[in-house]
C-alpha positions in Angstrom: 21.5 3.5 3.6 18.2 5.4 3.9 15.1 3.5 3.0 11.6 4.7 2.6 8.3 3.0 3.3 5.0 4.2 1.9 1.8 3.3 3.7 -1.6 3.4 2.0 -4.5 3.1 4.5 -8.0 3.1 3.1 -9.9 3.4 6.3 -13.0 5.7 6.1 -13.3 6.8 9.7 -11.0 8.5 12.2 -9.9 6.7 14.2 -10.1 3.4 12.2 -8.9 -0.1 12.8 -7.5 0.0 9.3 -5.2 2.9 10.1 -4.3 1.2 13.4 -3.2 -2.0 11.6 -1.3 0.1 9.1 0.6 1.9 11.9 1.4 -1.4 13.6 2.8 -2.8 10.4 4.8 0.3 9.6 6.3 0.5 13.1 7.3 -3.2 13.0 8.8 -3.0 9.5 10.7 0.2 10.4 12.2 -1.5 13.4 13.2 -4.5 11.3 14.9 -2.3 8.7 16.8 -0.4 11.4 17.9 -3.7 12.8 19.3 -4.5 9.4 21.3 -1.3 9.4 19.0 1.1 7.4 17.7 4.5 8.3 13.9 4.6 7.6 11.5 7.3 6.4 7.8 6.4 6.7 5.2 8.2 4.6 1.6 7.5 5.5 -1.1 8.2 2.9 -4.8 8.1 3.9 -6.8 7.3 0.8 -9.8 9.1 2.2 -7.9 12.4 2.0 -7.7 12.0 -1.8 -11.2 10.8 -2.4 -12.4 13.8 -4.4 -9.2 14.1 -6.3 -9.4 10.4 -7.3 -12.9 10.9 -8.7 -11.8 14.0 -10.5 -8.8 12.1 -11.9 -11.0 9.4 -13.3 -13.3 12.0 -14.9 -10.6 14.4 -16.2 -7.8 12.0 -16.9 -5.1 13.8 -14.9 -4.3 14.0 -11.1 -4.3 17.1 -9.0 -0.9 18.3 -7.7 -1.7 16.8 -4.2 -2.7 13.4 -5.7 0.4 13.4 -8.0 2.6 13.9 -4.9 0.9 10.9 -3.3 1.5 8.8 -6.4 5.1 9.9 -6.5 5.6 9.0 -2.9 4.4 5.5 -3.6 6.5 5.1 -6.7 9.7 6.4 -5.0 9.3 4.2 -1.9 11.5 1.2 -1.4 8.6 -0.7 0.1 4.9 -0.4 0.4 2.4 -1.4 3.0 -1.3 -1.4 2.0 -4.3 -1.9 4.3 -8.0 -1.9 3.3 -11.2 -2.5 5.1 -13.3 -5.4 3.8 -16.4 -4.5 1.9 -18.6 -7.2 0.4 -15.8 -9.8 0.6 -13.3 -7.6 -1.2 -11.2 -4.4 -0.9 -13.0 -1.1 -0.6 -13.9 1.0 -3.7 -11.7 3.8 -2.5 -8.7 1.5 -2.1 -9.2 0.1 -5.6 -9.7 3.6 -7.1 -6.3 4.7 -5.6 -4.5 1.9 -7.4 -6.6 2.2 -10.5 -5.3 5.7 -10.9 -1.7 5.2 -10.1 0.8 4.7 -13.0 0.6 1.0 -13.9 4.4 0.5 -13.7 4.8 2.3 -10.3 4.8 -1.0 -8.4 6.9 -3.1 -10.7 9.3 -5.2 -8.5 8.4 -3.2 -5.4 8.1 -5.2 -2.2 4.6 -5.0 -0.8 3.0 -6.1 2.4 -0.8 -6.5 2.1 -3.2 -6.2 5.0 -7.0 -5.9 5.6 -9.4 -5.4 8.5 -13.0 -6.6 9.0 -15.6 -7.4 11.6 -15.1 -11.1 11.5 -12.3 -13.5 10.7 -14.5 -15.2 8.1 -13.5 -12.4 5.6 -9.8 -13.1 5.9 -9.7 -14.7 2.5 -10.0 -11.2 1.0 -6.2 -11.2 1.2 -5.7 -14.1 -1.1 -8.8 -13.8 -3.3 -8.7 -10.0 -4.0 -5.5 -8.2 -2.8 -2.8 -10.7 -3.8 -4.1 -11.1 -7.4 -4.4 -7.3 -7.8 -0.8 -6.6 -6.7 0.4 -9.6 -8.7 -1.2 -8.0 -11.8 0.7 -4.8 -10.9 4.0 -6.8 -10.9 4.7 -6.1 -7.2 6.8 -8.5 -5.1 4.2 -9.5 -2.4 5.7 -10.9 0.8 4.3 -14.3 1.8 2.6 -13.3 5.0 -0.5 -11.2 4.7 -2.1 -9.8 7.8 -5.9 -9.7 8.5 -7.2 -8.2 11.7 -10.8 -8.8 12.8 -12.5 -6.9 15.6 -11.9 -9.7 18.0 -8.1 -9.5 17.4 -8.0 -6.0 18.9 -10.1 -6.4 22.0 -10.1 -10.1 22.6 -6.8 -10.3 24.4 -5.2 -13.7 25.0 -4.3 -15.9 22.0 -6.2 -13.9 19.4 -4.3 -10.7 20.1 -1.1 -12.6 20.4 -1.7 -14.3 17.1 -2.2 -10.9 15.4 1.1 -9.6 16.9 3.0 -12.6 15.7 1.6 -12.2 12.1 2.5 -8.5 12.2 6.1 -9.4 13.3 6.5 -12.1 10.7 5.1 -10.0 7.8 7.2 -7.0 8.8 10.4 -9.1 8.9 9.6 -10.5 5.4 9.1 -7.0 4.1 12.2 -5.6 5.7 14.3 -8.4 4.2 12.9 -7.8 0.7 13.4 -4.0 1.0 16.9 -4.5 2.4 18.1 -6.6 -0.5 16.3 -4.7 -3.3 17.7 -1.9 -5.4 16.3 1.6 -4.7 13.7 2.6 -7.4 15.0 4.6 -10.3 13.9 8.2 -10.3 10.9 8.9 -12.5 11.8 11.0 -15.5 8.7 13.0 -16.6 10.3 13.8 -19.9 11.0 10.2 -20.9 9.2 9.1 -24.0 7.2 12.3 -24.7 4.3 12.4 -27.1 5.5 13.6 -30.5 4.3 17.1 -31.3 2.8 15.9 -34.6 0.5 13.6 -32.6 -0.6 16.4 -30.3 -1.6 18.4 -33.3 -3.5 15.7 -35.2 -5.6 14.9 -32.1 -4.8 11.2 -31.9 
C-alpha cells in the first residue's frame, strides 16, 4: 500500500535547523514505513513559501490556489510531521497562522509527529505546553515522542547528538506504526454540504 507523509516546516531561513530536523524526521519515518511494507511519498511544505498567501487568506477569507493545494496535501496525507522554531517560548506566528487557516477538520484522527528547534534546551517544553495542546484541539492523533533539537544537539557531538538521533528514531517508529494501522483519509468532496442558494441571495 502506498502511504503519504506531509511535512510542514516553519523555518524562516535557508538553510534552517528547523528544515534539517524536519528532513531527518521524514527520512526516518519513511524508512520505518518501508520496513513495514508500505511505499512512501513525502511532500515537504515550507510555511515561509506561503507567508503572503496566508496573510491574504486571513484578510480575504479564501486561500490562493497554491495555498489550497498545500492544505489539500496536508488533508490527504496519511501522516503529518510538523516542526517549528521556538519564539518567545511558543511556536512561531507563521506556523500558527498555517494551522489557523487550514480546514478545522483536516487533521481529525490523523497521526502527527511534533517537533521544534531552538537555541537552548530550556525551551523544549514548547512541545508539551504549546504544540501538543494545539494539535489535540485539532483532534489529531499525536505520537507520544516529540522531538526538540537545540543548537548543541547538532554540533555538540557525543551524547547530545546521539540522544537526538535516538529521539528521532523512536518518534519516527511511533508515527510509522500509527500510519500503518490507520485508514487512508477519505477524499475531500468540495460539493458536500453546499450553502443553499437562498442563503447566498439573502446575504446571511
